[in-house]
C-alpha positions as CSV (number, residue, x, y, z in Angstrom):
1,M,71.5,-96.7,55.8
2,E,74.8,-96.6,54.0
3,I,76.0,-93.0,53.3
4,D,79.1,-92.0,51.4
5,V,80.2,-89.2,53.7
6,D,83.0,-88.0,51.4
7,A,80.5,-87.7,48.5
8,L,78.0,-86.0,50.7
9,L,80.6,-83.4,51.8
10,A,81.8,-82.9,48.3
11,A,78.2,-82.1,47.1
12,L,77.6,-79.4,49.7
13,P,77.1,-75.9,48.5
14,S,79.6,-73.3,49.7
15,R,77.1,-71.2,51.5
16,I,73.6,-71.8,53.1
17,S,72.3,-69.0,50.9
18,E,72.7,-71.2,47.9
19,I,69.9,-73.6,49.1
20,P,66.9,-71.6,47.8
21,A,68.4,-71.1,44.4
22,R,69.0,-74.9,44.1
23,I,65.3,-75.6,44.9
24,A,64.2,-72.9,42.4
25,A,66.3,-74.4,39.7
26,R,64.5,-77.7,40.1
27,D,61.0,-76.4,40.4
28,P,60.5,-72.6,40.7
29,Q,56.8,-72.9,41.6
30,H,57.2,-75.4,44.4
31,I,55.9,-74.1,47.7
32,V,58.7,-74.0,50.2
33,L,57.4,-71.8,53.0
34,I,53.9,-71.6,54.6
35,E,53.0,-69.2,57.3
36,D,49.3,-69.4,58.2
37,G,47.6,-68.3,55.0
38,R,50.7,-67.1,53.2
39,R,52.6,-69.3,50.8
40,L,56.0,-68.7,49.2
41,S,57.3,-70.5,46.1
42,A,60.9,-71.2,45.6
43,A,61.1,-68.5,42.9
44,Q,59.4,-66.0,45.3
45,L,61.8,-66.9,48.1
46,V,64.8,-66.3,45.9
47,Q,63.4,-62.9,44.9
48,A,62.6,-62.0,48.5
49,I,66.2,-62.9,49.5
50,D,67.7,-60.8,46.7
51,D,65.6,-57.8,47.7
52,T,66.4,-58.1,51.4
53,A,70.1,-58.6,50.7
54,R,70.0,-55.3,48.8
55,Q,68.2,-53.6,51.7
56,L,70.8,-54.9,54.2
57,A,73.7,-53.8,52.0
58,N,72.1,-50.3,51.8
59,L,72.2,-50.3,55.6
60,G,75.9,-50.9,55.4
61,V,76.0,-54.7,56.0
62,R,79.1,-56.3,54.5
63,G,81.0,-59.5,54.8
64,G,82.0,-60.4,58.4
65,D,79.3,-58.2,60.0
66,R,76.8,-59.6,62.4
67,V,73.1,-59.2,61.6
68,M,71.0,-59.9,64.7
69,I,67.5,-61.3,63.8
70,V,65.1,-61.0,66.7
71,S,62.3,-63.2,65.8
72,E,60.0,-66.2,66.1
73,N,59.5,-68.7,63.3
74,C,58.2,-66.8,60.2
75,I,58.9,-66.2,56.5
76,A,60.6,-62.8,57.2
77,Q,63.0,-64.5,59.6
78,V,64.0,-67.2,57.0
79,V,64.4,-64.5,54.3
80,L,66.5,-62.3,56.5
81,M,68.7,-65.3,57.4
82,F,69.4,-66.3,53.8
83,A,69.9,-62.6,52.8
84,T,72.5,-62.2,55.6
85,A,74.4,-65.2,54.5
86,K,74.3,-64.0,50.9
87,L,76.3,-61.0,52.0
88,D,78.8,-63.2,53.9
89,A,77.6,-61.7,57.1
90,W,76.9,-63.8,60.2
91,C,73.3,-64.6,61.1
92,L,72.8,-63.9,64.8
93,L,69.5,-65.7,65.4
94,T,67.8,-64.5,68.6
95,N,64.5,-65.6,70.1
96,A,62.1,-62.6,70.5
97,R,60.7,-64.2,73.7
98,L,64.0,-63.5,75.5
99,S,63.8,-60.7,78.1
100,A,65.1,-57.2,77.4
101,S,68.2,-57.8,79.5
102,E,68.9,-61.0,77.7
103,V,68.5,-59.5,74.2
104,D,70.6,-56.5,75.2
105,A,73.4,-58.7,76.7
106,I,73.7,-60.6,73.4
107,R,73.7,-57.4,71.4
108,D,76.4,-55.9,73.6
109,H,78.6,-58.9,73.2
110,A,78.1,-59.6,69.5
111,K,78.1,-56.0,68.3
112,P,75.8,-56.5,65.3
113,R,75.8,-53.8,62.6
114,V,72.0,-54.3,62.1
115,V,69.4,-55.7,64.4
116,A,66.2,-56.7,62.6
117,F,62.9,-57.3,64.4
118,T,60.3,-59.5,62.7
119,V,57.4,-57.3,64.0
120,G,54.8,-58.7,61.5
121,A,54.9,-62.1,63.1
122,S,55.9,-61.6,66.7
123,K,54.4,-59.3,69.3
124,D,57.6,-59.8,71.4
125,A,59.8,-58.8,68.5
126,A,57.6,-55.7,68.1
127,S,58.0,-54.9,71.8
128,H,61.8,-55.1,71.5
129,A,61.6,-52.9,68.4
130,D,59.6,-50.3,70.2
131,R,61.9,-50.4,73.2
132,L,65.0,-49.8,71.0
133,H,63.3,-47.3,68.7
134,A,63.7,-49.4,65.6
135,V,63.0,-47.8,62.2
136,S,60.2,-49.2,60.0
137,T,60.7,-50.7,56.6
138,A,58.1,-51.5,53.9
139,D,58.4,-55.1,54.9
140,A,57.5,-57.2,57.9
141,W,60.6,-56.1,59.9
142,R,62.1,-53.1,61.5
143,F,65.7,-52.3,62.3
144,I,68.4,-50.4,64.1
145,V,71.9,-49.8,62.8
146,D,75.2,-49.4,64.6
147,E,77.8,-47.8,62.3
148,S,80.6,-48.1,64.9
149,V,81.1,-51.8,64.7
150,S,83.9,-53.7,62.9
151,P,83.4,-56.7,60.6
152,E,85.3,-60.0,61.1
153,P,87.5,-61.4,58.3
154,V,85.7,-63.2,55.5
155,E,87.0,-66.7,54.8
156,S,86.7,-68.3,51.3
157,D,86.7,-71.8,52.8
158,P,83.1,-72.7,53.9
159,A,84.6,-74.8,56.7
160,C,86.1,-71.6,58.2
161,Q,83.5,-68.9,57.4
162,C,80.9,-68.4,60.2
163,A,77.3,-68.8,59.0
164,A,75.4,-68.6,62.2
165,L,76.1,-67.3,65.7
166,I,73.9,-69.0,68.2
167,Y,73.9,-67.9,71.8
168,T,73.2,-71.0,74.0
169,T,71.0,-70.9,77.1
170,G,73.6,-73.3,78.7
171,T,73.2,-75.2,81.9
172,T,74.9,-72.5,83.9
173,G,72.7,-69.6,82.8
174,A,75.7,-67.8,81.2
175,P,75.1,-67.6,77.4
176,K,78.0,-68.2,75.1
177,G,78.1,-67.3,71.4
178,V,78.7,-70.5,69.4
179,M,80.2,-69.9,65.9
180,L,79.0,-72.4,63.4
181,S,80.4,-72.5,59.9
182,H,78.6,-73.0,56.6
183,R,80.1,-76.5,56.4
184,N,79.0,-77.3,60.0
185,V,75.3,-76.6,59.4
186,L,75.2,-77.8,55.8
187,F,76.7,-81.1,56.8
188,I,74.0,-81.6,59.4
189,A,71.3,-80.4,57.0
190,A,72.4,-82.8,54.3
191,M,72.9,-85.7,56.8
192,S,69.6,-85.1,58.6
193,S,67.5,-84.9,55.4
194,T,69.3,-88.0,54.0
195,L,68.7,-90.1,57.1
196,R,65.1,-89.0,57.2
197,R,64.7,-89.6,53.5
198,V,63.1,-86.2,53.1
199,T,61.7,-85.4,49.6
200,P,60.0,-82.4,48.0
201,D,56.7,-84.2,48.8
202,D,57.2,-83.8,52.5
203,V,55.5,-81.1,54.6
204,V,57.5,-80.4,57.8
205,Y,55.9,-78.8,60.8
206,A,58.5,-76.3,61.9
207,V,57.6,-75.2,65.5
208,L,61.0,-75.8,67.0
209,P,62.6,-72.3,67.1
210,I,64.8,-71.6,64.2
211,T,66.8,-69.4,66.6
212,H,67.9,-72.7,68.2
213,I,70.4,-74.9,66.4
214,Y,68.0,-77.9,66.3
215,G,65.3,-75.8,64.6
216,L,67.9,-74.2,62.3
217,A,70.0,-77.0,61.0
218,S,67.9,-80.1,61.2
219,V,64.4,-78.7,60.7
220,C,64.8,-75.6,58.6
221,L,67.9,-76.1,56.6
222,G,67.6,-79.9,56.5
223,S,64.1,-79.8,55.1
224,L,64.8,-77.0,52.6
225,Y,68.1,-78.8,51.5
226,A,65.8,-81.7,50.4
227,G,63.3,-79.3,48.8
228,A,60.5,-80.0,51.3
229,T,57.9,-77.6,52.4
230,L,58.3,-75.9,55.8
231,R,55.0,-75.2,57.6
232,L,56.2,-72.4,60.0
233,A,54.7,-72.0,63.4
234,P,55.9,-69.3,65.8
235,R,55.0,-71.0,69.1
236,F,54.0,-74.5,70.2
237,A,50.2,-74.8,70.8
238,P,49.0,-78.4,71.1
239,D,45.6,-77.8,69.3
240,A,47.3,-76.0,66.4
241,V,49.7,-79.0,65.9
242,R,46.8,-81.4,66.1
243,R,44.9,-79.4,63.4
244,A,47.9,-79.2,61.2
245,L,48.6,-82.9,61.4
246,A,44.9,-83.6,60.6
247,E,44.3,-81.1,57.8
248,E,47.6,-79.9,56.3
249,N,49.3,-83.1,55.1
250,V,52.1,-82.7,57.6
251,S,54.4,-85.7,57.1
252,I,57.2,-84.8,59.6
253,F,56.9,-83.5,63.1
254,Q,60.0,-82.9,65.2
255,G,59.8,-81.7,68.8
256,V,61.2,-81.9,72.3
257,P,59.7,-84.4,74.8
258,A,57.7,-81.7,76.5
259,M,55.9,-80.9,73.2
260,H,55.0,-84.5,72.6
261,A,53.8,-84.9,76.2
262,K,51.6,-81.8,76.0
263,L,50.1,-82.8,72.7
264,V,49.2,-86.3,73.9
265,E,47.7,-84.8,77.1
266,Q,45.6,-82.2,75.1
267,V,44.2,-84.8,72.8
268,Q,43.3,-87.2,75.6
269,A,41.8,-84.5,77.8
270,S,39.7,-83.0,75.0
271,G,38.5,-86.3,73.6
272,T,39.2,-84.9,70.1
273,P,39.5,-87.6,67.4
274,W,43.1,-88.0,66.3
275,R,44.0,-87.8,62.6
276,A,47.4,-87.6,61.1
277,P,46.9,-89.2,57.7
278,A,50.3,-88.1,56.2
279,L,52.5,-88.4,59.2
280,R,55.4,-90.7,58.5
281,F,58.2,-89.5,60.8
282,A,58.1,-88.2,64.4
283,Y,61.2,-87.3,66.3
284,S,62.1,-86.2,69.8
285,G,65.3,-84.5,70.8
286,G,66.7,-81.6,72.9
287,S,66.3,-83.4,76.2
288,P,66.0,-87.0,77.5
289,L,63.1,-89.2,76.4
290,D,61.6,-91.6,78.9
291,A,59.9,-94.9,78.0
292,A,56.5,-94.1,79.4
293,L,56.2,-91.0,77.2
294,K,57.5,-92.8,74.2
295,A,54.9,-95.5,74.6
296,R,52.1,-92.9,75.0
297,V,53.2,-91.0,71.9
298,E,53.6,-94.0,69.7
299,S,50.1,-95.3,70.7
300,L,48.6,-92.0,69.6
301,Y,50.7,-91.1,66.6
302,E,50.8,-94.7,65.2
303,V,54.3,-94.2,64.0
304,P,57.7,-94.8,65.9
305,L,58.9,-91.9,67.9
306,H,62.6,-91.5,66.9
307,N,65.1,-90.1,69.3
308,G,68.5,-88.4,69.1
309,Y,71.1,-86.4,70.8
310,G,73.2,-83.3,70.1
311,M,74.2,-79.9,71.3
312,T,74.7,-76.4,69.8
313,E,78.4,-76.9,69.6
314,S,78.0,-79.9,67.3
315,S,75.5,-78.2,65.0
316,P,73.6,-80.1,66.7
317,T,73.3,-83.8,65.7
318,I,75.6,-86.4,67.2
319,S,73.4,-89.5,67.2
320,Q,69.8,-90.5,66.2
321,T,67.8,-93.6,65.8
322,M,67.6,-94.8,62.2
323,L,64.5,-94.7,60.0
324,D,64.6,-98.4,59.2
325,A,65.5,-99.5,62.7
326,P,63.4,-97.7,65.3
327,R,64.2,-98.7,68.8
328,E,62.0,-100.0,71.6
329,D,64.2,-98.4,74.3
330,C,65.1,-94.7,74.8
331,S,68.6,-94.9,73.4
332,A,69.8,-91.8,71.6
333,G,70.5,-94.0,68.6
334,D,73.6,-94.5,66.6
335,P,76.3,-92.0,65.9
336,I,75.6,-90.3,62.6
337,P,78.0,-91.2,59.8
338,G,81.1,-89.1,59.5
339,I,81.8,-88.5,63.2
340,E,84.0,-90.1,65.8
341,L,83.2,-90.7,69.5
342,R,85.3,-91.1,72.6
343,F,84.3,-91.8,76.2
344,V,86.7,-90.3,78.7
345,T,86.9,-90.9,82.4
346,L,87.4,-88.3,85.1
347,D,91.0,-89.4,85.1
348,G,91.4,-88.4,81.5
349,V,91.7,-91.9,80.0
350,D,89.4,-93.7,77.7
351,A,86.7,-95.6,79.4
352,A,86.4,-99.4,79.0
353,P,83.9,-100.5,76.3
354,G,80.3,-100.0,77.6
355,E,81.4,-98.0,80.6
356,V,80.3,-94.4,81.4
357,G,82.6,-91.5,80.5
358,E,82.4,-88.0,79.3
359,L,81.5,-88.0,75.6
360,W,83.9,-86.4,73.2
361,V,83.0,-85.9,69.5
362,R,85.1,-85.1,66.4
363,G,83.8,-84.5,62.9
364,P,82.5,-81.9,60.3
365,N,79.8,-80.8,62.8
366,V,82.1,-79.4,65.5
367,M,81.9,-75.7,65.9
368,L,84.5,-73.0,65.1
369,G,84.5,-71.9,68.7
370,Y,82.9,-69.5,71.1
371,Y,82.8,-65.9,69.8
372,R,85.3,-63.6,71.6
373,N,86.1,-66.3,74.2
374,E,89.3,-68.1,73.2
375,A,89.8,-69.5,76.7
376,Q,86.5,-71.2,76.8
377,T,87.1,-72.5,73.3
378,R,90.4,-74.1,74.3
379,A,88.7,-75.6,77.3
380,T,86.0,-77.2,75.2
381,V,87.7,-78.2,71.9
382,T,91.1,-79.9,72.0
383,E,93.9,-79.0,69.7
384,D,93.2,-82.2,67.6
385,G,89.5,-81.3,67.2
386,W,87.7,-83.2,69.9
387,L,84.7,-81.5,71.4
388,R,84.3,-82.2,75.1
389,T,80.5,-82.3,75.4
390,G,80.3,-82.3,79.2
391,D,77.7,-85.1,78.9
392,L,78.1,-88.5,80.6
393,A,77.3,-91.4,78.2
394,R,78.0,-95.0,77.3
395,Q,77.9,-97.0,74.1
396,A,76.2,-100.4,74.0
397,A,77.6,-103.3,72.2
398,D,75.2,-102.7,69.3
399,G,76.6,-99.2,68.9
400,A,73.6,-97.4,70.5
401,L,74.4,-94.3,72.5
402,Y,72.9,-93.7,76.0
403,I,73.1,-90.3,77.7
404,V,73.1,-90.6,81.5
405,G,73.5,-87.0,82.5
406,R,75.7,-83.9,82.5
407,N,79.1,-84.2,84.0
408,K,78.4,-81.2,86.2
409,E,74.9,-82.5,87.1
410,L,76.2,-85.8,88.5
411,I,75.0,-86.2,92.1
412,I,77.2,-88.1,94.5
413,R,75.0,-89.5,97.3
414,S,76.7,-91.3,100.2
415,G,79.5,-92.2,97.8
416,F,77.2,-93.5,95.0
417,N,76.8,-91.8,91.6
418,V,73.2,-90.7,90.9
419,Y,72.4,-89.7,87.3
420,P,69.5,-87.3,87.3
421,A,68.1,-88.7,84.0
422,E,67.6,-92.1,85.7
423,V,65.5,-90.6,88.5
424,E,63.6,-88.4,86.0
425,N,62.7,-91.4,83.9
426,V,61.1,-93.0,86.9
427,L,59.2,-89.9,87.9
428,N,58.0,-89.3,84.3
429,S,56.7,-92.8,84.1
430,H,54.1,-92.0,86.8
431,P,50.8,-91.3,85.0
432,D,50.2,-88.0,86.9
433,V,53.6,-86.5,86.1
434,L,53.9,-84.5,82.9
435,Q,57.7,-83.9,83.2
436,S,60.3,-83.6,86.0
437,A,63.8,-82.3,86.7
438,V,66.2,-83.6,89.3
439,I,69.2,-81.7,90.8
440,G,71.5,-82.2,93.7
441,R,71.5,-80.2,97.0
442,A,74.6,-80.0,99.1
443,V,74.2,-81.0,102.8
444,E,76.9,-81.4,105.3
445,G,79.3,-84.0,103.9
446,N,76.9,-85.3,101.3
447,E,74.4,-84.5,98.6
448,E,70.6,-85.0,98.5
449,V,68.5,-85.8,95.5
450,I,65.8,-83.1,94.9
451,A,63.0,-83.5,92.3
452,F,60.8,-80.9,90.8
453,V,57.7,-82.1,89.0
454,E,55.1,-80.6,86.7
455,L,51.8,-82.5,87.0
456,V,49.3,-83.2,84.2
457,P,46.7,-80.4,84.1
458,S,44.0,-82.5,85.6
459,V,46.0,-83.1,88.8
460,H,46.3,-80.3,91.3
461,A,48.2,-81.8,94.2
462,L,51.1,-84.2,94.6
463,P,49.8,-87.7,94.4
464,D,50.5,-89.6,97.7
465,D,51.8,-92.6,95.8
466,I,54.7,-90.9,94.0
467,V,57.0,-91.6,97.0
468,E,56.0,-95.2,96.9
469,W,56.4,-95.2,93.1
470,C,60.0,-94.2,93.6
471,E,60.6,-96.6,96.4
472,A,59.5,-99.5,94.2
473,R,61.7,-98.5,91.3
474,L,64.9,-96.8,92.7
475,A,67.6,-97.8,95.0
476,P,67.4,-96.0,98.4
477,Y,70.4,-93.6,97.5
478,K,68.6,-92.6,94.3
479,R,65.3,-91.6,95.8
480,P,64.4,-87.9,96.1
481,A,64.7,-86.5,99.6
482,E,62.2,-83.9,98.5
483,I,59.7,-83.6,95.7
484,R,58.4,-80.1,94.8
485,V,55.5,-79.4,92.6
486,L,55.7,-76.4,90.2
487,A,52.9,-75.1,87.9
488,A,55.5,-75.3,85.1
489,L,59.2,-76.1,85.0
490,P,61.3,-73.2,83.8
491,A,62.2,-73.8,80.2
492,A,63.9,-72.3,77.2
493,S,61.9,-71.5,74.1
494,T,62.8,-75.0,72.8
495,G,61.2,-76.7,75.9
496,K,64.6,-77.5,77.4
497,V,64.3,-77.4,81.2
498,L,66.7,-74.7,82.7
499,K,68.0,-76.5,85.8
500,H,70.1,-73.5,86.8
501,K,66.9,-71.7,87.6
502,L,65.7,-74.6,89.7
503,R,68.9,-74.3,91.8
504,D,67.8,-70.8,92.6
505,E,64.7,-72.4,94.2
506,L,66.8,-74.3,96.8
């Protein structure tokens, strides 16, 4: 699809808070948000945002303040987000399923003026509200106020003004506050909806957490930018997704590989007939997709499973497979229009065409930086705007991007490079493995390959043939020295496996 990037950028609104008003101007009665039995039209959304912005202003929120929204996907969360942006404050979106210590650490670092808890839609948000003695409102949220904090400067340029502050789970376990501008997230929202050809007729199943950049920019803002309807779901439940696809005219379903795997397993295990009459677009992102899962999903969904790649620091999309050109392999697709890529070797020089190197990205999607961490920002974004992703990748002759692993996750076994994703793909292709994660373990003078697997629910012990399965498909130096079975791999709310927690198991 040919996209005029300059025209797309020129057409962007200056703030994310302008999106609802644009929808209402076209069709005020169009339903934009659905949360179980509740429906909100564009006009009602605009009114709710105005009312909530006044409430926040009365609590002292002004431009440059941080408003921390502790929530799961719900109407109140979306309204609070837009109301915060309307005041030129920063939306600090925080998943209510985080522990008390995690929520408190983010709050202590970001110093929000207001913390809002969407207690009406999240029992975990209610627990945090109770713990912190939050004050009730007449609405579906409670709050606490810190009058001692200071606002940040307000920038008139949407490329410089922070819209969202997203704390990443990271691969190290140390969260960092990623500052994303209005232009960052609006560029991805517009690009994502254009590439998916989203229209007001689409119903998008929004179960990816809006507190995560994938759920925020691509699913939430991207869908609303095009005027589509968001069917909000606070948590992933396979049977709920199946019913929504069968009964609620859902046309777009985006998830991480683990979600698709568990949905396929639930349908097959229950023997429930599959119906998805309106589904036209299914997408996987957030972690690597393997060929066996892709085949199982496409067989059930009867539409291509598109794939992509991105990260919080790039708002998030860097590449995706194209609507008119779905791929048979598990490539992360083509770079989205408007960005540049480089592949840099460990020696700091550009890799030869087709060779593996650390992926660097430059474009309108690259973050402003890490909040209150200039040293980490300088280490991650070069002076001329290149984002060092930390991911190892290569680009094929046809332009397709292949992610082979994290720079820091590379395992060097007997002098050979072992990319965890390659081993994980082999393990995941075994019919009894739901998902896997591979890490390195240091031994004297070497590293070993250690695999953790989560089995399908009907299998209760490690199948004897998994070792043989690996022997037939992997070179000796790539084979796991040990395979451990876990009831469930540790994961973030998005489904992304947290490998730093697996290292604690060693």
